[in-house]
N, C-alpha and C positions, 0 to 999 in steps of 0.2 A: 532599538526596542521601541514599541509603541508608547505613546504618552499614557499617563495614569488613567485618564478617562476612558481611553480605548481598552485598556486592560480590564477595567471594571465592567465594561460592556461585554467583553469576551467571557468573563466569569458568569455574568447573568445569562449569556447565551448557553453556556454549558449546563447551568442549572435548569434552564427551560428544556433543553434536549433530554436531560435525565428525567424530568417530570413527564415529558411526552413519550418516554420509553423509546427514544430514537436509538436503535440498536447499535449503530457504529460507534456511538460515544462510549459504550461500555469498555471497549478495548483501550481507549485512551485513558479512561479513569483507572483501569486496572494497571496499565503500564506506568502511570505517574504517581499513584498513591499507594504506598506499601500496604495499608490495611485492607485494600481491595484485591491484592495480588493473587490470593488463593481462591477467589470467587469466580464462578462462570458468569457469562453475560447476563443471564436471567437474574442471578443473585445480585449482581452489581446494580441492575436497574431496579430491583426491589428494595435494596438497602437504603437507609436514610442518607440523604445527600443534601447538605445545606450550602448556603452561599459561601460559607467559610471553606467548605471542601472544594467548591469550584474555584475559589480564589487561590487555594493552595495548589490545585492542579495547574492553574495558569503559572504560578510562581515556579513550580518544579519544571514545567516545560520550558521555562525561560532560564533555567539554571540556578534558581534560588531555592533555599531550604524552606522558606516561609513567605507568606504574603507581605509581612512587614519588611522582610529583607528585600523583596522585589520592589516595594514602594520606595524604599530608600534608594535602590539602584535605579529605578525609573526616574526619580527626581534628579539623580546625578547625571544620568544619561541625557535627560532633557536639557540640562545646563550645557553639557558637552556638545549636544546636537546643535545648539544655537551657535556654537563656534565652528564645528565641522560636521557637515551632513554626512551620515553614514549610508552606505549602499545596502538595501534590503537583501538578505540572503535567503535563498530557497532551500528548505530543509529536506524535502522528500517528494517523490512522485509515484503515483500508482496508475497503471493502465487499466482501463475498463473494457472488459470483453463482453460481447453480447452472446448469450447462450440460450439453448432451448430447454435445458434441464439442469438446475443448480446441483442436485445430488450427483448426477452423472458427470458433470464437469469437475466437481470436487474429487470424485473418485479417480478421474483421469489424471488430474494434476498431482494428486497425492500418490497414487499407485504407480504411475508411469514417469512422472517428472520430478518426484521427490519433494514436492511442496507439502506443507501442512495447512490444515484449515484454521484460519484465524477466527472467523465467525460466519454463521449463516443466519439470515433473518427472514421471518415470515412463516406462516403455516397455511399452505405449503410454502417452502422457501422461494423468495423471488430476488434475493440479493445475498451476496456473500463475498468473502475475500480469502485468498490463499497466499501463503508467504513462504519464501525460502531465502534464508539469510537476509540480504537487503532488498530482495525483489518482492514486490507486492502486486498481485493481480486481482482487481475487483471483478466480480462476476454478476452480470445484470440479466435477469430473465427477460427475454423478448420472444413472444409467441408467434410473431410473423417475420417473414424474411426482411432483413435489414439491407442487404445488398442484392443487386440484380444478377441472377445466374451465378456463373463462376468467375465474376470479375475480379475477385480478390486473388484467386490463383493466377488468372491471366495477367493481371497487372502487378502482381507481387505486393499487394496492399497489406502492409504489416499492421497487426493489432498491438504489438508490444515489442520492444527491443531490450534485451538484457545483456549486460557486459560481464566478462570475467577478467581476472587480473593477468593470467599467464597463458602461454601457448600450451603448456601441459594441461592446464585446467580445461580449456576448451576442447582439447582432444579427448581427455578422460570423460568429460560429460557426454560428448557425442557417442563414444563407445558404450557408455552406460545406457544411454537412451536407445541405441541400436540393439543392445542385448535385451532391453525391456520390450522390444517390438513396437517402438514409437514410429508413427508415420512421419516421414520427412517431406516437406515441400522442396527443400534443397539440402543435399548432403554437405558434409564438411568440405570447405574449399578455401583457397587463399584468394582474396580479392585483389584487384589491381592496385588499390591504395595501401595494401600491406596487412590488413586484418584477416583473420580466419573466422569464417562464419558458417552457421548452418541454421536452417529454418524448420521448426516443428509445425505440423498441421494438426490442430486439435479436432475433436469430434464435431465441432460446430463450424469448422472452416476457418477459424482464427489462425493467423500466421504469427508465430512467436520466433523472433530472431534472437539467436545467441551469438555473441561476438567476443573475440579475444585477440591478443597480438599474435602475429605469425611466428615470432621466435622470441 
């Protein structure tokens, strides 16, 4: 756990993001604070949000019910850290895909791949995120070519890799995508190292790998 001063700085940063109407922070506020749970992104960003709210957000993200509980825990952890240094743990990862049309991309990932739209930002939209279970894909509008020609297809340059738990899950997902008319860069196959994989080609040429165990 960070020390108390770092936690205070994090809370102030969240407060600034809210005041600046930094759209991605709305999802974090809604997920962490129960009183914001039923509000959409715009309503979250328009609602009153004080330093105490930002501190409670930090506390809940760290597994505490309140800022006071987190402060006590942070002080305890600081004492323990002086005795035994803990290894920082990474909590999540999201791939960022470059796309030419945010709405078209959201439609593809929701209608074809079974994702839901977490948020879109901008008028017209230039940034968004789609989610399915633990998988998160950020969508970034880019109006010019990012890669030269068809190098991604020729070199199998992946934009994201998503894993599944079982052999039946990976097969079931492939068959569902096949029935939905999804374009594949690579059909379902068993790799030499034992995994079963397939690669989806999205409308912008992004290659999304899905992988699971072979049996």
